TIVO-2410 file (N, C-alpha, C; in nm, 3 decimals):
# residues 113
REC num residu      c1      c2      c3 atome chaine
REC   1      M   3.025  -1.219  -1.690     N      A
REC   1      M   3.085  -1.145  -1.625    CA      A
REC   1      M   3.170  -1.193  -1.564     C      A
REC   2      I   3.292  -1.151  -1.455     N      A
REC   2      I   3.403  -1.142  -1.385    CA      A
REC   2      I   3.429  -1.092  -1.297     C      A
REC   3      K   3.450  -1.110  -1.177     N      A
REC   3      K   3.422  -1.060  -1.092    CA      A
REC   3      K   3.623  -1.089  -0.984     C      A
REC   4      R   3.722  -1.032  -1.006     N      A
REC   4      R   3.856  -1.087  -0.899    CA      A
REC   4      R   3.838  -0.999  -0.783     C      A
REC   5      K   3.958  -1.167  -0.720     N      A
REC   5      K   3.904  -1.187  -0.572    CA      A
REC   5      K   3.961  -1.053  -0.514     C      A
REC   6      D   4.068  -0.908  -0.563     N      A
REC   6      D   4.061  -0.767  -0.487    CA      A
REC   6      D   3.970  -0.718  -0.496     C      A
REC   7      E   3.854  -0.767  -0.620     N      A
REC   7      E   3.700  -0.689  -0.621    CA      A
REC   7      E   3.584  -0.723  -0.503     C      A
REC   8      L   3.614  -0.795  -0.386     N      A
REC   8      L   3.534  -0.864  -0.421    CA      A
REC   8      L   3.521  -0.741  -0.189     C      A
REC   9      T   3.362  -0.762  -0.168     N      A
REC   9      T   3.375  -0.703  -0.085    CA      A
REC   9      T   3.354  -0.846   0.018     C      A
REC  10      K   3.469  -0.818   0.145     N      A
REC  10      K   3.474  -0.857   0.287    CA      A
REC  10      K   3.408  -0.852   0.402     C      A
REC  11      I   3.348  -0.876   0.429     N      A
REC  11      I   3.336  -0.835   0.574    CA      A
REC  11      I   3.407  -0.957   0.749     C      A
REC  12      V   3.440  -0.866   0.819     N      A
REC  12      V   3.504  -0.937   0.951    CA      A
REC  12      V   3.437  -0.973   1.021     C      A
REC  13      G   3.341  -1.056   1.095     N      A
REC  13      G   3.276  -0.963   1.308    CA      A
REC  13      G   3.187  -1.109   1.261     C      A
REC  14      P   3.109  -1.128   1.421     N      A
REC  14      P   2.987  -1.193   1.435    CA      A
REC  14      P   2.890  -1.204   1.371     C      A
REC  15      I   2.792  -1.334   1.332     N      A
REC  15      I   2.702  -1.315   1.242    CA      A
REC  15      I   2.576  -1.339   1.332     C      A
REC  16      E   2.471  -1.287   1.290     N      A
REC  16      E   2.327  -1.304   1.397    CA      A
REC  16      E   2.324  -1.412   1.524     C      A
REC  17      G   2.470  -1.291   1.588     N      A
REC  17      G   2.484  -1.263   1.787    CA      A
REC  17      G   2.566  -1.405   1.788     C      A
REC  18      G   2.631  -1.495   1.691     N      A
REC  18      G   2.687  -1.620   1.682    CA      A
REC  18      G   2.888  -1.561   1.770     C      A
REC  19      K   2.912  -1.667   1.820     N      A
REC  19      K   3.022  -1.652   1.828    CA      A
REC  19      K   3.185  -1.668   1.739     C      A
REC  20      G   3.241  -1.505   1.779     N      A
REC  20      G   3.337  -1.558   1.740    CA      A
REC  20      G   3.338  -1.417   1.601     C      A
REC  21      E   3.493  -1.432   1.522     N      A
REC  21      E   3.456  -1.350   1.399    CA      A
REC  21      E   3.522  -1.418   1.316     C      A
REC  22      I   3.343  -1.428   1.230     N      A
REC  22      I   3.333  -1.520   1.111    CA      A
REC  22      I   3.427  -1.390   0.957     C      A
REC  23      S   3.467  -1.489   0.862     N      A
REC  23      S   3.499  -1.413   0.763    CA      A
REC  23      S   3.437  -1.429   0.679     C      A
REC  24      R   3.344  -1.249   0.582     N      A
REC  24      R   3.259  -1.318   0.429    CA      A
REC  24      R   3.329  -1.229   0.323     C      A
REC  25      E   3.333  -1.313   0.286     N      A
REC  25      E   3.332  -1.246   0.088    CA      A
REC  25      E   3.221  -1.253   0.029     C      A
REC  26      L   3.161  -1.163  -0.023     N      A
REC  26      L   3.075  -1.158  -0.092    CA      A
REC  26      L   3.055  -1.156  -0.203     C      A
REC  27      L   3.086  -1.303  -0.299     N      A
REC  27      L   3.124  -1.263  -0.390    CA      A
REC  27      L   3.001  -1.247  -0.523     C      A
REC  28      I   2.849  -1.289  -0.495     N      A
REC  28      I   2.768  -1.168  -0.581    CA      A
REC  28      I   2.672  -1.091  -0.494     C      A
REC  29      E   2.692  -1.009  -0.487     N      A
REC  29      E   2.555  -0.941  -0.401    CA      A
REC  29      E   2.464  -0.781  -0.468     C      A
REC  30      G   2.346  -0.792  -0.396     N      A
REC  30      G   2.307  -0.645  -0.432    CA      A
REC  30      G   2.203  -0.710  -0.593     C      A
REC  31      D   2.187  -0.591  -0.696     N      A
REC  31      D   2.204  -0.577  -0.828    CA      A
REC  31      D   2.256  -0.658  -0.938     C      A
REC  32      E   2.392  -0.682  -0.908     N      A
REC  32      E   2.407  -0.860  -0.963    CA      A
REC  32      E   2.341  -0.949  -0.958     C      A
REC  33      L   2.245  -0.926  -0.844     N      A
REC  33      L   2.142  -1.089  -0.798    CA      A
REC  33      L   1.982  -1.115  -0.836     C      A
REC  34      Q   2.010  -0.934  -0.936     N      A
REC  34      Q   1.878  -0.919  -0.992    CA      A
REC  34      Q   1.766  -0.937  -0.972     C      A
REC  35      N   1.717  -0.934  -0.823     N      A
REC  35      N   1.649  -0.953  -0.695    CA      A
REC  35      N   1.560  -1.112  -0.697     C      A
REC  36      K   1.649  -1.181  -0.740     N      A
REC  36      K   1.663  -1.341  -0.727    CA      A
REC  36      K   1.658  -1.399  -0.581     C      A
REC  37      A   1.824  -1.321  -0.533     N      A
REC  37      A   1.864  -1.378  -0.414    CA      A
REC  37      A   1.936  -1.285  -0.416     C      A
REC  38      K   1.940  -1.229  -0.243     N      A
REC  38      K   2.002  -1.093  -0.150    CA      A
REC  38      K   2.148  -1.192  -0.118     C      A
REC  39      V   2.213  -1.258  -0.165     N      A
REC  39      V   2.336  -1.268  -0.132    CA      A
REC  39      V   2.393  -1.398  -0.152     C      A
REC  40      F   2.544  -1.427  -0.265     N      A
REC  40      F   2.582  -1.530  -0.258    CA      A
REC  40      F   2.701  -1.540  -0.238     C      A
REC  41      A   2.756  -1.604  -0.128     N      A
REC  41      A   2.920  -1.585  -0.035    CA      A
REC  41      A   2.943  -1.680   0.065     C      A
REC  42      K   3.132  -1.664   0.073     N      A
REC  42      K   3.202  -1.791   0.114    CA      A
REC  42      K   3.270  -1.767   0.238     C      A
REC  43      L   3.202  -1.817   0.327     N      A
REC  43      L   3.251  -1.772   0.453    CA      A
REC  43      L   3.345  -1.927   0.536     C      A
REC  44      T   3.391  -1.826   0.589     N      A
REC  44      T   3.538  -1.915   0.680    CA      A
REC  44      T   3.459  -1.872   0.862     C      A
REC  45      V   3.501  -2.004   0.871     N      A
REC  45      V   3.463  -1.970   1.051    CA      A
REC  45      V   3.574  -2.032   1.146     C      A
REC  46      P   3.589  -1.996   1.182     N      A
REC  46      P   3.691  -2.053   1.274    CA      A
REC  46      P   3.672  -2.128   1.416     C      A
REC  47      V   3.797  -2.187   1.430     N      A
REC  47      V   3.750  -2.318   1.556    CA      A
REC  47      V   3.624  -2.285   1.639     C      A
REC  48      G   3.552  -2.332   1.735     N      A
REC  48      G   3.511  -2.310   1.743    CA      A
REC  48      G   3.383  -2.225   1.730     C      A
REC  49      A   3.340  -2.092   1.650     N      A
REC  49      A   3.292  -2.030   1.652    CA      A
REC  49      A   3.181  -2.056   1.587     C      A
REC  50      S   3.086  -1.979   1.571     N      A
REC  50      S   2.961  -1.965   1.435    CA      A
REC  50      S   2.838  -1.849   1.387     C      A
REC  51      V   2.776  -1.914   1.362     N      A
REC  51      V   2.705  -1.819   1.271    CA      A
REC  51      V   2.540  -1.836   1.410     C      A
REC  52      G   2.516  -1.768   1.426     N      A
REC  52      G   2.386  -1.748   1.545    CA      A
REC  52      G   2.274  -1.838   1.462     C      A
REC  53      L   2.200  -1.868   1.519     N      A
REC  53      L   2.028  -1.870   1.511    CA      A
REC  53      L   1.958  -1.842   1.461     C      A
REC  54      H   1.931  -1.829   1.357     N      A
REC  54      H   1.821  -1.719   1.281    CA      A
REC  54      H   1.712  -1.798   1.182     C      A
REC  55      E   1.625  -1.738   1.214     N      A
REC  55      E   1.527  -1.804   1.045    CA      A
REC  55      E   1.500  -1.709   0.929     C      A
REC  56      H   1.437  -1.783   0.858     N      A
REC  56      H   1.416  -1.740   0.765    CA      A
REC  56      H   1.289  -1.729   0.700     C      A
REC  57      T   1.275  -1.665   0.645     N      A
REC  57      T   1.078  -1.659   0.668    CA      A
REC  57      T   1.030  -1.579   0.499     C      A
REC  58      D   1.095  -1.519   0.438     N      A
REC  58      D   1.053  -1.503   0.360    CA      A
REC  58      D   1.206  -1.520   0.263     C      A
REC  59      D   1.271  -1.561   0.261     N      A
REC  59      D   1.409  -1.638   0.133    CA      A
REC  59      D   1.420  -1.790   0.246     C      A
REC  60      Y   1.555  -1.887   0.173     N      A
REC  60      Y   1.566  -2.044   0.252    CA      A
REC  60      Y   1.704  -1.984   0.153     C      A
REC  61      E   1.779  -2.032   0.233     N      A
REC  61      E   1.914  -2.056   0.310    CA      A
REC  61      E   1.992  -2.186   0.263     C      A
REC  62      V   2.087  -2.189   0.175     N      A
REC  62      V   2.193  -2.282   0.146    CA      A
REC  62      V   2.357  -2.266   0.141     C      A
REC  63      Y   2.364  -2.414   0.210     N      A
REC  63      Y   2.502  -2.359   0.292    CA      A
REC  63      Y   2.582  -2.502   0.204     C      A
REC  64      Y   2.738  -2.504   0.137     N      A
REC  64      Y   2.788  -2.569   0.068    CA      A
REC  64      Y   2.940  -2.607   0.119     C      A
REC  65      I   2.927  -2.698   0.217     N      A
REC  65      I   3.079  -2.759   0.283    CA      A
REC  65      I   3.135  -2.783   0.239     C      A
REC  66      L   3.252  -2.638   0.191     N      A
REC  66      L   3.342  -2.728   0.171    CA      A
REC  66      L   3.515  -2.835   0.180     C      A
REC  67      S   3.554  -2.766   0.333     N      A
REC  67      S   3.576  -2.799   0.350    CA      A
REC  67      S   3.583  -2.748   0.554     C      A
REC  68      G   3.599  -2.914   0.623     N      A
REC  68      G   3.575  -2.851   0.791    CA      A
REC  68      G   3.508  -2.951   0.847     C      A
REC  69      K   3.449  -2.907   0.927     N      A
REC  69      K   3.375  -2.981   0.995    CA      A
REC  69      K   3.274  -2.940   1.133     C      A
REC  70      G   3.143  -2.903   1.099     N      A
REC  70      G   3.052  -2.798   1.165    CA      A
REC  70      G   2.883  -2.963   1.194     C      A
REC  71      K   2.843  -2.831   1.311     N      A
REC  71      K   2.778  -2.838   1.386    CA      A
REC  71      K   2.630  -2.774   1.326     C      A
REC  72      V   2.498  -2.816   1.248     N      A
REC  72      V   2.441  -2.735   1.235    CA      A
REC  72      V   2.274  -2.822   1.333     C      A
REC  73      L   2.208  -2.668   1.356     N      A
REC  73      L   2.030  -2.733   1.357    CA      A
REC  73      L   1.938  -2.734   1.262     C      A
REC  74      D   1.905  -2.859   1.300     N      A
REC  74      D   1.845  -2.940   1.139    CA      A
REC  74      D   1.702  -3.005   1.207     C      A
REC  75      N   1.591  -2.928   1.131     N      A
REC  75      N   1.484  -2.910   1.201    CA      A
REC  75      N   1.446  -2.953   1.359     C      A
REC  76      G   1.553  -2.910   1.414     N      A
REC  76      G   1.520  -2.947   1.590    CA      A
REC  76      G   1.642  -3.048   1.643     C      A
REC  77      E   1.681  -3.072   1.486     N      A
REC  77      E   1.822  -3.169   1.569    CA      A
REC  77      E   2.001  -3.080   1.517     C      A
REC  78      V   2.013  -3.156   1.579     N      A
REC  78      V   2.186  -3.097   1.620    CA      A
REC  78      V   2.255  -3.190   1.520     C      A
REC  79      V   2.313  -3.130   1.426     N      A
REC  79      V   2.367  -3.260   1.339    CA      A
REC  79      V   2.492  -3.232   1.235     C      A
REC  80      E   2.636  -3.342   1.274     N      A
REC  80      E   2.738  -3.282   1.188    CA      A
REC  80      E   2.716  -3.287   1.107     C      A
REC  81      V   2.814  -3.180   1.013     N      A
REC  81      V   2.829  -3.196   0.842    CA      A
REC  81      V   2.955  -3.143   0.841     C      A
REC  82      G   3.031  -3.231   0.710     N      A
REC  82      G   3.168  -3.157   0.617    CA      A
REC  82      G   3.139  -3.232   0.496     C      A
REC  83      A   3.275  -3.164   0.478     N      A
REC  83      A   3.314  -3.143   0.263    CA      A
REC  83      A   3.213  -3.241   0.251     C      A
REC  84      G   3.159  -3.101   0.156     N      A
REC  84      G   3.021  -3.224   0.030    CA      A
REC  84      G   2.893  -3.192   0.115     C      A
REC  85      D   2.840  -3.167   0.228     N      A
REC  85      D   2.730  -3.197   0.239    CA      A
REC  85      D   2.624  -3.023   0.218     C      A
REC  86      V   2.538  -3.026   0.175     N      A
REC  86      V   2.459  -2.925   0.116    CA      A
REC  86      V   2.362  -2.925   0.221     C      A
REC  87      V   2.333  -2.798   0.277     N      A
REC  87      V   2.237  -2.761   0.419    CA      A
REC  87      V   2.147  -2.687   0.363     C      A
REC  88      Y   2.004  -2.656   0.412     N      A
REC  88      Y   1.936  -2.532   0.332    CA      A
REC  88      Y   1.835  -2.539   0.400     C      A
REC  89      A   1.770  -2.397   0.436     N      A
REC  89      A   1.690  -2.394   0.549    CA      A
REC  89      A   1.574  -2.370   0.484     C      A
REC  90      I   1.490  -2.349   0.479     N      A
REC  90      I   1.322  -2.280   0.432    CA      A
REC  90      I   1.246  -2.313   0.597     C      A
REC  91      D   1.146  -2.150   0.647     N      A
REC  91      D   1.071  -2.182   0.771    CA      A
REC  91      D   1.156  -2.250   0.866     C      A
REC  92      T   1.227  -2.254   0.880     N      A
REC  92      T   1.261  -2.314   1.063    CA      A
REC  92      T   1.414  -2.245   1.071     C      A
REC  93      E   1.430  -2.306   1.213     N      A
REC  93      E   1.531  -2.177   1.250    CA      A
REC  93      E   1.621  -2.260   1.278     C      A
REC  94      H   1.779  -2.252   1.283     N      A
REC  94      H   1.976  -2.271   1.228    CA      A
REC  94      H   1.980  -2.192   1.227     C      A
REC  95      Y   2.120  -2.297   1.305     N      A
REC  95      Y   2.312  -2.198   1.327    CA      A
REC  95      Y   2.372  -2.267   1.228     C      A
REC  96      I   2.497  -2.249   1.233     N      A
REC  96      I   2.623  -2.372   1.219    CA      A
REC  96      I   2.713  -2.378   1.287     C      A
REC  97      E   2.723  -2.458   1.365     N      A
REC  97      E   2.904  -2.394   1.464    CA      A
REC  97      E   3.019  -2.489   1.359     C      A
REC  98      N   3.172  -2.428   1.402     N      A
REC  98      N   3.182  -2.477   1.345    CA      A
REC  98      N   3.325  -2.591   1.488     C      A
REC  99      S   3.301  -2.712   1.454     N      A
REC  99      S   3.297  -2.802   1.593    CA      A
REC  99      S   3.447  -2.912   1.547     C      A
REC 100      G   3.484  -2.857   1.474     N      A
REC 100      G   3.709  -2.914   1.431    CA      A
REC 100      G   3.739  -2.905   1.487     C      A
REC 101      D   3.866  -2.969   1.375     N      A
REC 101      D   4.031  -2.880   1.472    CA      A
REC 101      D   4.051  -2.760   1.315     C      A
REC 102      E   4.032  -2.792   1.236     N      A
REC 102      E   4.026  -2.614   1.136    CA      A
REC 102      E   3.914  -2.562   1.070     C      A
REC 103      D   3.963  -2.474   1.039     N      A
REC 103      D   3.853  -2.351   0.942    CA      A
REC 103      D   3.751  -2.466   0.904     C      A
REC 104      L   3.626  -2.423   0.992     N      A
REC 104      L   3.540  -2.529   0.858    CA      A
REC 104      L   3.417  -2.367   0.707     C      A
REC 105      V   3.504  -2.368   0.632     N      A
REC 105      V   3.477  -2.338   0.509    CA      A
REC 105      V   3.362  -2.370   0.422     C      A
REC 106      F   3.224  -2.296   0.389     N      A
REC 106      F   3.153  -2.319   0.236    CA      A
REC 106      F   3.075  -2.192   0.194     C      A
REC 107      L   3.056  -2.208   0.165     N      A
REC 107      L   2.982  -2.145   0.072    CA      A
REC 107      L   2.802  -2.173   0.092     C      A
REC 108      A   2.754  -2.000   0.102     N      A
REC 108      A   2.568  -1.948   0.154    CA      A
REC 108      A   2.487  -1.886   0.001     C      A
REC 109      V   2.409  -1.925  -0.007     N      A
REC 109      V   2.323  -1.843  -0.104    CA      A
REC 109      V   2.237  -1.785  -0.019     C      A
REC 110      I   2.176  -1.721  -0.043     N      A
REC 110      I   2.018  -1.686   0.049    CA      A
REC 110      I   1.946  -1.622  -0.129     C      A
REC 111      V   1.822  -1.733  -0.108     N      A
REC 111      V   1.713  -1.694  -0.210    CA      A
REC 111      V   1.615  -1.668  -0.173     C      A
REC 112      N   1.582  -1.554  -0.287     N      A
REC 112      N   1.384  -1.454  -0.235    CA      A
REC 112      N   1.320  -1.552  -0.302     C      A
REC 113      L   1.204  -1.554  -0.172     N      A
REC 113      L   1.119  -1.688  -0.227    CA      A
REC 113      L   1.041  -1.623  -0.366     C      A
***
């Protein structure tokens, strides 16, 4: 199956109480994932913006950083991430913030346990 760019759901706004207007393109969502995951999305986080602190308890989240630089909370420690890095959160609080001088762009998937 193929979804064309103009068929994607696009949402702009804050996420999880974070700062700024985050752009989300929902690449695959809902029934398309056959209850194996909640969403597969591309996020663009402007300079200084963030996805707020949140926790996954009945699912887990994976980020694959495409471009830009960010800071993430990883098991209680703030760590720098950049292009090519993978971040995943299972039963822990986490956030991601753009700490660079260009957009932070990453793929995100929320997988059901």
